[in-house]
N, C-alpha and C positions, 0 to 999 in steps of 0.2 A: 406377559402381555394379556390384556383383557380388561374386564370391568372391575375397577378398584372401588367403585361406589364412594369416591372421595375426590376432592379437587385441591389444588395447591394454592389457589388465590382467587380473589373476587372476580378477576377478569375472565375466569373460566366458567362463568354462569350468567344466566339472565333470569333473575327472580326478584320479586318485590321484597321478600322476606330476607332480612340480614342473616348471614351465617355466623355461627359461633366461632370466634377466632381460635379457640382451643382445638376445634376439629381440624382447622387448617394447619395449626402448629404441629399436631400429632402426626399428620400424614407427611409433612415436610421433614420432620425429625426421623420418621421411619425410612424415608428415601435416603436421607443423609447417613443414618447409622448403618444401613445396609450397603452403603457405598455404591449406590445406583445412580444412573444418569438418564434423564428423560430424552428419548430419541427424537422428540418433537413430532411435527406432522405437517402435511400440506392438505389443502382441501377445506371442507366445512369446518367452522369454528367449534361447534359443539357436537359431541358424539351421542348424546342421549336427549330425549325430550318426551314429555307426557302431554304435550299440547299447550301447557301453561308455563312450564319451567323447562329451561334448556341448560345442560351442563356438559362439561368434558369429563366424563367418568371413565372412559376407555383410553388407555395409553400403553406405550411400550417403554419399559425400563431396561437398561442395559448395565451389566457389570463391566469392570475394567477389562477382564479377559476377552469378553465378546467384542468390546469396542476395539481392542488391539487386533483381533482376528479379522473383523469386518469394519474397517474405518468408515465406509460409506454405507450408512443405513438410511433408507428412505421409507417413511410411513405416510400412506395416503388414506385420508378419511373420506369414504364414499358417501353417497346419499343414502338416507334411511328408507328402505323399501321392505315392507313386510315385517318390520320390527321397530321397536322404539330406540334401538341402538344402531349406530352406523358401523358397517363393516370396515375393518382395517386391513389394508394390504401392506405387508412388510417386505421390502427388498433389501437384502444384505449383500453388499458387494465388497470385493477386495480389489485394490488397484492392480491393473494388469502389469505383469513384469515385462520388461523389454527395453528397447532403446528409447531415448528421449530424456532420461534423467541427466542431471548435470552437476558439476562440482559446486560445493558451497563451502567457503572457508568458515570454520566454526571458531569462535573466540577462545574456546577451551584448548584449541590446538597449541596456543602459546604457553599453556601450562603443562602440557604432556611431555614427559621425557621420552616415551616410546609411543608412536602413533598406533591406533587400532580402535576397536569397538569400545566406546565409552562404557556401555552397559556391561560388557564382558569384563572390563577392568574392575568394576564394582563387585561383580559376582566372584571373581578370582580373589579379590582382597577380602571379601567376606569369608570365603572358604579358608583362607590362610589364617584369619583370626580364630575361627573355630578350631582349626588344627593346633594352633599355638595354645589355645585355652585348654585343650585336652592334655597336651604335653605338660603344661605348667601345673595342672591339677594333679597329675600323677607324680611329678618330680618335686615341685615347690622350690626349684633351684633359682637363684638370682639371675643367672644367665637366661633361663627360659622365661622369666618374668620380663626381662629386658626385650626379648624377642616378641613377646606378646604386646608390649607397649608400642614397639615399632610397627607391628602388624595393624594395630588399631589406628595408629596415626596414618598409615597408608590407606586404610579403609575410609577414614574420615576425609582424606584428601580426594579420594576417588568419588565419594558422595558429593563433595563440593563441586567437583568438575561436572558430575552428572546434573546437578542443579543448574549450573551455569548454562549447560547445553540445552536443557529443557526450557530454561528461561528465554533463551534466544529464539527457540522454536515457537514459543507461545506468543512472543511479542509483548509481554507484559513489562512495562517500564516503571510502574509506580510502586512495586513491591521493594522493600528494603532488604538488605542482605539477610537480616535475622528472620524475615518473614517467609523465606522460601520453603516450599513443601513439595516434595517430589510427586506425591499422588495428585495434588492439585494441578501441577503442571501437566502431568500425563493426561488428566481429564480435559484440561483446557485446550491442549494441543489437539486432542481428538475432536472436541467440539468445533474448534476453529477450522480444522480441515474439512469437517463435514459441512459447516456453514458455507465455506467457499467452494465446495465441490459443485460442479455443474452436472447434475444427474440426468438432465434431459432438456430439450429445447423444442418449442413449437416452430415449425417451418411450413408455411403454406397449409395450416390446419392439421398437420401431422406431427405427432409427438415422437421425437427421435431421442433414443437413449444410449446408443453406441458411442463410446468416447471418440472413436475415429471419425464418425459422422459429425459429432458436435464440433470437433476441432477443425474439420474441413470447412464447415459452414461458418464458424467463427472467424477463420482466416479470411474467407471471402468477404464477410461483412466488414471487417476492419480495413481490408484493401479498398473497398468501395468508399469507406468513410475518409480515408487518408489519401485518396487520389482525386484527380479532377480539379487541379488548381486553376484559377482564373488566368486567362491570357490578357495581360495589360500592356503589351508592347506599344499599342497605339492609343491607349486610353489617356484622356486628358485629366490631369489632377488640378483641382482648384488651388490657386496660389494663396495658401493660407498659413504656411509654415515658414517662419523666418529661419535663417541660417544662424544658429546659436553656438555650434560647436567650433571652438577655435583650433588653430594649429597645435597649440600647447596641449589641448585636450586629446587630440588625435595621437600625439607623440606619447602622452601619458598612458593611453589605452594600449599602445603597442610596444612599450618598452619591455626589455627582458626582465623577468621576475627574479627577485632575490630569493635565497633559501628561506629567509625569515618570512617573506610575504607568502610563499607557497605553504610553509608550515602553518601560518595563521589560517590560511584557507582550509587546509586539511582538518585542523582542530575545530573549525567553525561548522563543518559538516557533521551531520548526525551519524555517529559510528554505529548506532543500533539499527539504522535503516536496512531494509532488505537489499541484498546484493543483486547486481545485474547479472547478465548472462555469463560473465567471466567468473562469477562466484566469489570475488574478493570484495569484502565489505570494509567499513571504516576501521574495524578492529585490526585487520591486517596492516593497514597503513599506519595506524597509531603504534602498534606493538613493534613493527619492524622499520620504523621511520629512519633510524640510523643506518640501516642497510640500503634502503632504496632511495634516499633523499636525492642523491646526485642524478640518478636516472630520471626521477620525476621532474626535477627542476629543469634538466636538459630537454625533456619532452615538451614542457610548457614553453620553453624558449624557442625551440624549433618550430612549434606551431605558430607562435606569434610572429616568427620570422618568415612565414609563408608556406611552410610545409603542410601537407595534408595529414589529417588525423587518420590513423589506421582504422579499418573497419571494426576491429576488435574493440576499439574505444567507443565507437558510435552505435554499436549494436544495442538494442533495447528489447527487453521482455515486457510484454503487456499482460498484466494480471487483471482479471475482471472481478470486481467486488459487487455483490448483489445489493441493489437499493432497497429491496423488499425481502421478506422472509420466504416468499414463494415466487421468485423470479422465473419467468417462463420464456421471455423473449430477450433478444440482445439489447434492446433499448432499456431493459430493466437492470442492466449491469453498468457499473461505472468503471471505465478503463483507467488503470493506473500504470504509468510508465516506470519500469524499474531499469534505470540507466546504470551503466558501469560507474564505479566510484571514480575511476580515472577520468571519465568524461565529465563527471560532476566537478572535479578539481578544475578542469579547464573552464567550464561555464561559470563556476562560482568565482573564479579569478576575474573573468570578464564582467560578471554582474556586479562584483564589489567595486571595480573601477568605474563601471557605468553608473552605479548608484551614487558615486561622489559628484557626478555632474548632472544627474537627472533632475534635481530640484530646479535648475534654471531652464530645463527643457520642458518639463511637465507643468501645465497651467494649474492654478490653484483649485480648479474644479475637480481635479483628480487627487485622491488622497491615498489610495492603496499602493503599496510597494514603493513609496517615496519616503526617504529618510526625513524624520521630523514631522510627519503628518499622520493623522489618525483617520482611518476610514469611518470610524464611528461619528466623526464630525459631519460627514456627508449624509449619514443615515438620519441624524437629528435634523439637518437642514432640509432633507426631503420630507420628513414628517411635518416640519413647520410649513413648508410650501403647500403640502396637501391641505392643511388646515385653512390656508389663506386662498385657496384656488377659487372660491366663490366670490371673493372680493373683486369689485369692478376695477377696470383700468382703462387707459386710453385705447389700447388695441386688443384688449381681451387677454385671457390666459389659456395656454395650451400645454398639455402634458404629452410627451412622446414616450410610448411604451416600446422599448427595443428588445427584440428577442436575442438574448446573449447565450442561448443554449449551444453547447459544443463550440464556443467561440475560439478557443485555443486551436481546435482541430481544423477550423475553416479558414484560418488566417492565410491569405495569399502571400507567397514568398516574393513575387514580383512587386506587389504593392508595398510590402515591408521594405524592400531594397530602395524603392523610390522615395519612401518617406524618410528613411535614414539619410539618403542623399540630400533631401531638402533641408534636413536639420544641420547639414554641414559635415557629416562623417566622411572621412576620406575613403577613396576606393579601396585601399589596402585594408582598412579597418572593416569596411562593409564585407569584403571578401572573407575576412577572418570570422566575422559574426555569422555569415551565411554558411561557412564551412561547418559550423556547429549544428546546423539544422538541416541542410540539404544533403547531408551524407548519412542520414539516419536509416537504420535497418531494423525491422521489427519481427519478433516472433510472438506467438500467442501462447500463454500458459493455461493449459486445461488439465485440471486434476493432477497437477504436479509434473506434467509433460509439456515440453516446448514443441510447438507445431508451426510450420511455415517459416519463410524468411523473405520478406519483401521490403521494398523501399517506398517511402511516401513522397509526394510532390506538393504537399501543402501542410500548413499547420505547424505548431510548436508543441513540444512534448510537455505534458503535465508532469510535474515532479522534477523538471530540469530547472536549476537555479536561475538560468538566464531568461527563461520563457516569460515570467511576469513582466520583466523590464521591457522586453521587446513588444509585448502585447500592449502595454500602456503607451508606448511610443507610437504604435500604429493607431491606437484609439485617440491619440491627441489630434490626429488629422480630422476625425469626426467632430470633436469638440470645437476646434478652431474654425472648421468649416461652418458649423452652426452659428457660431458667434459672428462670422463675417457676413452670413446671409441675413 
């Protein structure tokens, strides 16, 4: 930690004179060769200035061991007072042990003959190889050579399992099997955890850094965002939506699914996606499909036949992804719903069936989430209209700028039910669709711990396969209403 008198890139300076690329290359090579990782910073952009030139010369570099010991490191760059260098405050934290952690199915579990610590398996296999090498060097017997080969094979298998485990933790999907590197994954997992960690939040002008305080405030904030649905019992809806859903369509949507249909749905879902609160991801369903197929198909059939989904299916964990590098308020985080894979099978089944009839329900003015249409076409159309806005017409030209922020979170359930009814969806089908969204329970994930457990009364979940289809159906009321007016 300190003044390195060097920068890693042109973005770390404000100066008219160009810097020698070789100087940048040497400093970056030094960091790479020493296997160090920049801890990053919050606060002012540059740590040093002489009045004319500003640079980030001061930084904190961590090695792998320190990063493992303190996963949550925060560096704050303060204002320069009494010196041309900015003071650095370094906070090193470890996640607090205690309740709140939850089960996560790891895809490497399907490759393990004996369950246990993946890393200890690697270490034990390595020690066994060293032991066999010593025995073979002293004896040179064919039997001992065979034992050495077996020990090396077990060690290589343990390393491959460790790589898969770290790959799943890191979330990297673009690396090929031959490109895996354990050190890279360790560093990336650490950086990913640090980036997503919420080290503090501003609340009414006060900076709060205790995880328990952050979690409590976050739960309160989300409860306010997901509650307060509009009461539309007596509201009049403009008669602008024709009844387009036939009896055959309603029967198709509610028919009992076949094993092949459910299997196709399971395979279409991303098995690499993060698991919901039950901990079971797509790898579990893919690897053990032959064991669980009958139970899954029966569960889908029971739901479509009118049975309620269990709360374990509809529970959702909300993860907060920072929109900026220095997020300080809740509005600077993007909430992502981590639904259970079982729930996604149900909603994906419905969304697939709904997608087959949506082209006749959704007008040509909507292109997103409709099979056979491209949203880019509407982008190009909007650009063309903007270029022609100044051209005169009989009644003039008007552009409506609609605020669609948090649109999924604000969608009224009562409004959605009435729109679905206008389209011709049967009462039974509407009840099945609403059962997917009005029985949603949420917990907030803060620094790896789940907090709170509350129910929403409006909105549809981002990340749920059914949500986009329901949203564009609700949006169709606005488009058809504007056309009618």
